[in-house]
Structures are given as structure tokens and as C-alpha cells.
N, C-alpha and C positions, 0 to 999 in steps of 0.2 A: 587499359580498362576494357568494361561492357555494358552492354546495356539490355536495360528488360522490357521487351514492350508489352501492357497488358494491354487488358479490355476495360480494366479500371486503376485506376492507382487510390488510394485513401490518402491522403497527405497526412494527418492526423490533428491536425490544426488549421485545418481550411475545408473549402469544399472540393468531394473526389473527382478525379481527373480522369472521364471517357478515354476510353481508348489513348492511355498516358505513355510515359515513359522512362524511365531512372537511369541514368549514367553515372557508374561508378568507378573508383580508381582502385588499386589492387589491395587499397587495405580496405576496401567498403566502406569510402569515404562519400558523398554523391556530391555528385561536378556536376549536375545536370536536372531538371523534373518537370515535367509539363504533358502538351497535346505532344503526343509521335509523330504527329506531322509537322512538328515545329524542331519536336530533340532532335530527333532521327537525322533529320539530312544534316543538322551540324557535325554531327560524329558520324561521317562515311567513314568506312574502314571499322570501326568498332565492332567486335562482334554482341550478335542480336540473340536474346532468346526469350520467345514467344511464349508468354504466358494467359495461359486460356481463364481467365477469373479475376480474381483482387489481390493486387499487390497490397500492402500493410507493412506499417512502419513493427515493430519489436514491441511487445508489451511492457509497461510498466505496472509492477504490481506492490502499489505502495504501501501495503500494511500487511506482513506476515508476522506467523511463529513457527518460523519452521522445526524449530526444537522439540514442539509439540507433533510432531507427522505422526508419531508414533499410536497416537489417542482417536488415528482417524476411523471411525463407525464406534466408538465406541463410549463417546459420552453424550444421554440424552438430553435433549434442549423440550423448549414446551412452556414449562414452568418458571421461569424470570432466569437474571442472572445469579444470585446466591444458588439457589438448587444447582445450577449449571456448575458453580466454580466448586461445590460443594463435593459436586462426583465425580468431576476433573482430578483436582484434587488425592481423592479416591483412588482410582484410578492409576495417577501418576507416579503413587507409590509403588506400585508395583511391577513399572515397568526396568528391564537392565537396560545397564549402559547401552548395551552392543545392539539388544536393540533398535533404542535412541538410533542410533546412527547410523545403523543400516535403512531406517524410516526417511531419517532427515537425506540420505541419498538419493529415494526414491523420490524426496519430495521436489530437489532441484533437478532430479531428469525431468521429473512430471512439467516443471517451472519450464524448461526447453522446449522439449515435446507439445507445449501450449503455445509458443514462439514467443515467449515473455527475457528481457533482457538485462531489467533493471527492477530494485525490489528494495522495499522498505521493512527492512527485515528488527521486528522487535525481539530484544532479546535475552534472559537470564544468564543461562552458561555459556554462548558465542559459539557457541557448536555446530552449527550450521554454515558459518564464516570461511571456514576452510573450503565447501565444498565448493562454495560459492564461487571465491576467489578461482581454487583451480579450474571453475567452468568460464570465468572470464564476465561474470555478471557485473553491471554498475551499481552504485545507492549507495545507500544510508543504512547502518545498524546502530539504532538506536538500543545502549546498552540499559535496559529497567533500573529503577531505584524504588526503594518502595521499602515501607516502615515508618511509622506515626509513630517513636519515641525518639527525640532530635539529637539526645547524645550518638546514640547508636549507629545512626543512620550516617551522621555527620563523619563517624569514624570508617563505618561500610565508603561511604565517599570518595574518602581520601584514602581508603586502598584498593579503588578499581584500577589505580595503574597498573599496581604488581601484580594485582590477577587478571589482566587482558596478558603485560608479558608474561607468568606463568601459564597460562590458556597454551599463548600464540606465539610465543617468541617476540619476532619481530613481525608487523602487522603486513597480514602477504599480499594486501592489493590496493592499490592507487587508485582505482576505481570505487574502492568501499569508503564513504568517509564513517568516521565513529565518531557518534553522540551519545556520554550518561543523558539518561533522558527520566520526566519525572512517569512512572507510571501511572495514578490517576490522583485525583486532587483530593481524593478519598483514603489514600492507603500511602503517601507522602506527607511526611510534615510539610509544611507550608514554609518554614525556614528555609528546609533543603530546597524546595520545590524553585523557591527566589535565589539560591547559589547556583540551580543549575540552570536559569534559565540566565544569570549574570556570567555564569560562565559560559555557556554560547553565544552569547553575545560578544563577548572577550574575543570570545576566538573563530566569532565566524562560522557556526554550527549552526546548522539545523536543527530542530527536537523536535522530539512526538508525544502526543498527550492524548490517553483517551478520555473523552470528555464527553458528557451529559448524552450516555450511552444507554439508560434505564433508569426510572421513573423511582427506583430503589436509591439512587445517587441522589437526585431533587431529594429526597425525600430526609437524607439523611442528613447532607452540606444546610438544607435551611431548617430544618428541626432537630437535628442527632437524636431520631427513632426510627424504625423500621425495619426490615430485613438485616441492615448492614450493619447495623448496631448492635443489634441482636447476634448475628454471625460474633462481630468483633469478639463480645464479651464469651462468648460458649465457647465457639471454636480456638479462638488463639489466645483466650484466659487474659485479656486486656482487661486493668482499673478501667471503670467508667471514667473516670478524671482526667485521665490518659484520652481522653476520645474527645480530641476537637473539631468543633463544626463552624463553621464562618455564619451560621442565618444569612445565609444569602446563597442563590440557584447556584447551579454550577458555571457555566455562564461568567454571570453576575462576580463569582469569587477568580473562575480566571482572570476575569480585567482585572480585576482590584490586585494581584498576583501579578503582572504582565506577560498572564500568560496569551492574551490576544495580541499577536506581533505577525511579523509575515516570515521571521525565520522559524516559527514554531507551529506544524500540523497539528493541526486538531481531528481527533479521529472519534467517528459513527456521528454523532447530534442527534441521534436516534430522537430521543427525546427532547431537544429545542423547539421554542419557540418561535413565531416570527419574529418579536422585537428581538429577542436574541441572535437569532443569524441576523440582523439588518446593523447588529454590533458587530457582529463576528466577519461580516463585509466590512466594515469601518474600518475595521484594525489591520483585514487585508493577511489574516489569518489560513493558508493554505486549509481547506479541508478533503478528507479520505472519508469515504465511505465505502465500509462493508455488508451490503444490504442479504447476502445469504445468509452470512454469519445471523445477523440482526433477526432477521425471521427464522434461524433455527434454536435462535435460545430465549427472546423474547417472540416471538411471533408477530415482529412490525417491523416497519421498515421507516427507515429515514425519510423527511416530508421535504421530497426533492422539489415540489413542486414553489412551496416558499423557498429553498435555496436558492431555485433561479431567479424567480422574483426577487431577493435579497440581491441578486448580480453575482451569486457564489457559483463557482462554474469548478465543483468537485473532480479530485480523482478516485482512483478507486482501488480497494484493494480484497481481499480472502478472506483474511483474520487467519486463521489455525484449522488445521482438518480435525482439529475435534469441535469445531462448531460451522463445519462446511467439508461439501462430499469434494471438493474441488479445488484447486490453485492457479483456475484460468480467468481470468476479471472479464473475460468478453463472456461468461456467463452470467457475470455480474452485472454487466451492461445489457445484457438478455432479460433476467431478472426484470432489470428497473421498465424494461420496453412492455415487458406483460401487463405492469401493474399502472406505470403512467405513459398511457399510447400516446399521449399528445406532444411526447417530449420527443422530436426528430433526431432519426437514428445516428444521422453523424453526429450530433452532441454524445449520444451516450458510446459511440464509439473511440470519439473523441478523448473522454471520460479515461477509456484505458489506455489509454496510448500519452498523447499531449498532455493534458488534465496532471493524469499521475506522475511524470515528469518534470512539469511544471509545480508538484507539489515538494516533489522531494528536493528543487533546486538542479536541477540536471537541462543542459541546455544542448547534449550532444544524440539524448535519445529522443524517441517520443514521438515525432513527427519527419517528413521527407523532406526536406529545406538542402541545399549546395551546401559542405560543409561539416552539416552533420552524417554522424555514422552510426542512424539505429539500429542497425540488423535489418533486414528483409524478409518475408515470409509470404506462402501466396494461399489462399483458397478456392480453389477451384471452381469452374463453373460458371452460369450462365449470370451474371449481375446483376442485368436488367436495366431498368430505369434508375434505381439507387443500389450502390454496391454496397451503403453501409444496413440498409435493411437485409441484404442480401447475405450478408457476415452475419449479422445476430439471427436472422432465421436458420443459419447452415451452421449453428456453433459448437455443431458436434461433427462436422465433418473434418477432414483431414488437413492438418495442415505441413505446406512443405516450406521449410528454409531453401531461399534465394541466395541470402548475405548472414553468416552469422559475425558478430559480434569479434569470438576466437574465444580458445580456451588455452591456458600455459599448460605449460609438459610437467610443471609439479605436481 
């Protein structure tokens, strides 16, 4: 065993411990954590490493699209979601498979360098699953299902197991859960959304859903018009009678389908209203925010203060490198701190650790508690009286791994 003695230990789900210590077994499992004056005498003879700075649990990035990493810096934002996705599709058509693969490998390396141990990866191609598995990442892989024509979509859903086997063979990691998930409520037929929700509940899976991300989504679902309706007809050449809309807001429609539930992550909620956030909270849906992506695409942030007032404790994700500058969830916490200075730094750092782990249904990461194997890293320097504020001020400082969760050799 070994002990880490730090100026401060940030637990992830509680107040930081000044002059703290963490004792680890050889596998990186936390044996004890607390004030150094209490912990170290009870573990005499254990090798001690003195850390001048802050020790944190490994980060959890609860919403990524790693297969889009080759598009980094190539998709301008600021004009709204539909113009952004139109540009993305145009650029995406020009990327070669070998460029995709290299970019994904670099992105997974970047996640590790940031101090990340777990992800919620949203995928169409499953291309990032192998690299994530080889580096020992935990988390969830959400295989997106989308299409507005019921028959063909049901056929694609039925073919997913064969598609997974053809692309990956045996699933490469027990640490990565797999769940087919609806893309959005305006890109996935309602019948198929219900089918996916039923399958998820039957199999004990956690699903993911982009929800209330932008005003065009609300306009389409409530009125059946606006930029999304035009995009469907002009870009996708869909007959107007195939475009179904419920005459409800995104959150109300999700609730009517049963998509507000403890096993369904709702991602973004940038356009959600206070009464809708209260409904999300009552239903117990985990919430994941991607503030820098929202700023890039829509120049808008999620209503964090209203979420906190409703009792929502969100996790954080970065979304893709097509809409973000990096894969660092501490940079997401920093972005929120700059715009919501009344929110305590300890709550924002918790969103990047235990908040995101809890959203993904992970118990073994995101917090430093006995029995967990969170992975630990350090940000060095004088943390002063508020270690979490120190972390957010020093997001660009180097991070040093102290205990990795481990990588496979295959």
C-alpha cells in the first residue's frame, strides 16, 4: 500500500480536506481518506508521497462524441444549431477513415492527459470503443438511433446487435456499458423512442437523450415549423406528411414518452424553462450540461441557477471537438464559474467528478471514498483557503497522474 499526503484532497462529493491524506492498496482502491493527522498514524510503515498541491479523483466526461474529433476547429458556430449541423455534415463528408482513426486516438490521449477516467460516449460508428477500452476507461457507450420513418428505423434497430458484432466482435471491455439510445425527439420516431426506453428498462441500462438543446427544437415540436422543418424537407427530402410533431414542448413530450426517468440522461436543457426543470427534477432524470459547446453553437448557456433551484445537481460533458476547443470537463466547470460566480467552486468541481459519475450510474469513480477506485491526479501549487477555486483558476496548469485506473495491453 501507499499514502498520498497533500495540501488538500478534493473528495468529489464533499468538502475538501485541508492537509489531507489518501491511502491506496496496490490496485488503486481507496483504503482510507481524511485529515493527514488522523490517517497517517493509523497506517504507519506505508510509503508516503508528499504532494504540494491538490489531489483530485479522476474526471468523468459524461457526454462526448469522440468519432467527430477529426472536425476539431473546422465547424464554425454562433448562427444556431441548424447552420452548425449543416456545416458539420459538409465537412464530415470530406474526412477519410484513416484521419478519423488518428483523430480519435489523439482525443482519447487528450482525455487521459486531462485526468479523465470515464466517459459517456455517444456514437454512430462505435469507432472510439476500441481506443477507450484499450486505455481502461469506464463509462457508457450510447449507440445513437435516429430516423423519422418508423419501418426502416425499426429494421435498423433490429440490426444493431449484428452491426456491433461486425464492427467489434466480442465487446472489448466490461467497464464500458452499451446501450442503444435515441438521438433526439425530433430525429427519432416516437414509437422507436418508446421501444428503446422499454428495452433499456428491461435490461437495466442507462440511456442518453439530447433534450431542449435549442429554440429550433422547441419550435418544431410545438408548432411543426421553423428551421428544423425546413431542413428536413430541403436537405433530407422528406415528405411533409412524414414529419410528425406532438404539439408539445420538448420536456413535456419527453415526459409523455416516459423519457424522463432515473435511467435516462437528458443532455443540454439549454432551452428549458423553470417549470420544465422542476418536472425533470421530480422525475429524477440525470442531467448533463455542455456549456462551452452551447456557447459555440448557440451563444447561449444552460439555465444553471434555475436548475440548482429546482434541485438538479448536473454532471458535465464537453460534447464533440466539432463544437468545443478541448475535452476537459474542468474547463466546462471554469466556463460556468465565470458566468455564474455565485455558485460555489466546490459544487462546480463536483459536477466534473461525482456529478458526472452519478449521471452515468457509476459508483466506483468520481469520488475519493473507501472502496472506490477513482484514479487520482494532482494539480500542484498553493491551494490557499479554497482548493476548488484554486483548481478553477488553474485549469490550464499541468496535471500529474498519481494513480491511474489501468490500461490493457491488447
